[in-house]
N, C-alpha and C positions, 0 to 999 in steps of 0.2 A: 504494500500500500504506500501511497505518497502522502507526505506531510509537509505543510508549510509552517514555519515557526517564527515567532517574534518573542524574544526574551529581553525585556527592558527593565533591568535592575533586579530581576529575580534570578532563580536558578532552575535548571531542569536536568534530567538524566534521560538519555536515549540509549536503549539496549536492543540487541536482536537484529533481525533482518528488516530494516526500514529504509525507505528511500525518502530523503528530504529534498524537496524542490523549492529552494528559497528559504534562507534562514538569516535572521539578523539578531545578533547578540550585542546589546549596547548598555550603556549607563551602569557599569560595574556588574552587569549580569554574568552568570556563569553557566556553562553548558558542559556536561560530561557525556562523552559518546563512547560506547563500546559495542563490540559485536560486529556483525556484517552490515554496518550502516553505510549507505551511499548518500553523500550530500552534494548538491549542485547549487551554485550561486549562494555563497555564504559571506556575510559581512560581520566582522568582529571589530567593534569600535567603542570609543569612550570608556576605556578602562575595563572592558569586558575580558573574560578569560574563557577560552575553549580548550578542554583537554580531551584528546582523542586517542583511544586505544583499540585493541582487538584487531580485526581485519578490516577496519573502516577505510573508505576511499572518499576523498574530497576532490571536487573540481571547481575551479573559478572562485577563489577565496580572496577577499580584500580585507587587509588588516590595517587599521588606521587609528589615530588618536589614542595612543596607549593601549590599544587592543593587543591581546596576547594569544597565540595559537601554539599549543604544545602537542607534539606528535610522538607517540610511544612506538615501540617496536611493532612491526607488522602493518603500520599505517602507510597509505600512499596519498600524497597530495599532488595534484596536477594543476598548474596555472594559478599560482599565488602571487599577489602583488602586496608587498609590505611597504606601506607609505610611511611618511614622517611620524615618528614616535610609535609605530607598530613594531611588533616583535614576533618571531617564530623560532621555535626550538625543534630540531629534528633529532630525535634520540637514535641511538644505535639500533639498527634493524628497521628503521623507518626510511622511506624513500620520498624525495621531493623531485619534481620535474618542472621545467618551465617557470622559474621563479624570477621575479623582478624585485630587487631590494633598492628602493628609492632613497634619495638623500634624507637622512634622519631616521631611516628604518634600520632594523637589525635582525640578523639571523644567526643562531648558534647551530652549527652543523656537527653532530656526533655520528650521524648515520650517513646515508648516501644521497648525493645530488646527481641526477642523471640529465644531461643535456639542458640547454636553455636557461642558463644562470646569467643574469645581468646584475652587476654590482655597480651602482651609480656612485659618482663622487659624493662624499659625505655619508655614505652608508657604512654600516659596520657589520661585517660578516666574519665570524670567528669559527675556526675549525678546531675540534677536539682531537684527541689522539686516535680515535677510531673512524675519523671522517674519510669518506671516499668520494672522489669526483670522477664520475664515469662518463666517458665519451662513447655513447652507443650509436655507432654508425647506421645500424639497421633502422633507427628512428629519425635519423638526421636528414635534412634537406640540403642537397648540394648548394653551395654558395652562401649559406647562413653560418653564423658563428654559434658555437655551442656554449662558450663561456666568454662573457665580456667583463672586463675589469678584474681579471684574475690577480693582478698585482695588488689589489686592495684587500685580498684575503689575509686575515690575521690569525694568530694562534699557531697551533701545531701544523706541521706540513701534512696535508692529507695524502692518502694513497690515490694515485691516478691510474685509472684503467681505461683501456680502449677495447671495445667489443666490435669486431668487424662484422659486416653484413655478408651473407652468403652470396647474394647477387646485388651489389650496391648500384645505385643509379649513377650514371656517368656525371662527372663534374668534380669540382674542388670542394674538399671538406675542410673547414676552418675550425680547429679544435678550440683555440683560445686566443684572446687578444688582451693586451694590457693597454692602458690609456696612452702610454708613450710609444706604442706600436700600432696605433690606430690606422686601419686601412691596409695593414700588411698581414699576410698569412704566417702562421708559425708551422714549420715543417719538422 
């Protein structure tokens, strides 16, 4: 079944096999998610906290105004935007893909980030000792960058992995770029 949620200053718990289509957690609200929950279009804002565990999967998440998203082992988040004062933590065993960390936003990476990481000037992205940055060519589009702003990554040096595609599309694959290498490929 599909659920649309608004948590404004209160708290809620979601467990089991649930599909959430549209969710806003705001004004110091809290949401605890566990189980096989799928959530699409989530906003975490105004000092709200969302803690996600189990085999949950999130897509299209906006984190703003002191909102916090905490991902436990087994969780997948695809397409997160962390705006100024927003924060996201990716625990060991969790996976994030296609993440934009804007100026003033922060991400702590102890798990895996797969493709599509953009670290803007003024963003804080810290890697823990178990962090992995994966360049998965089977998911990549020739001509696009998989990680932008790699020189801004702080903390421990993550493990870098490259997963090759069986039959990759023709073209150039750009793994990473640092701000002082803008417009140039890294080979």
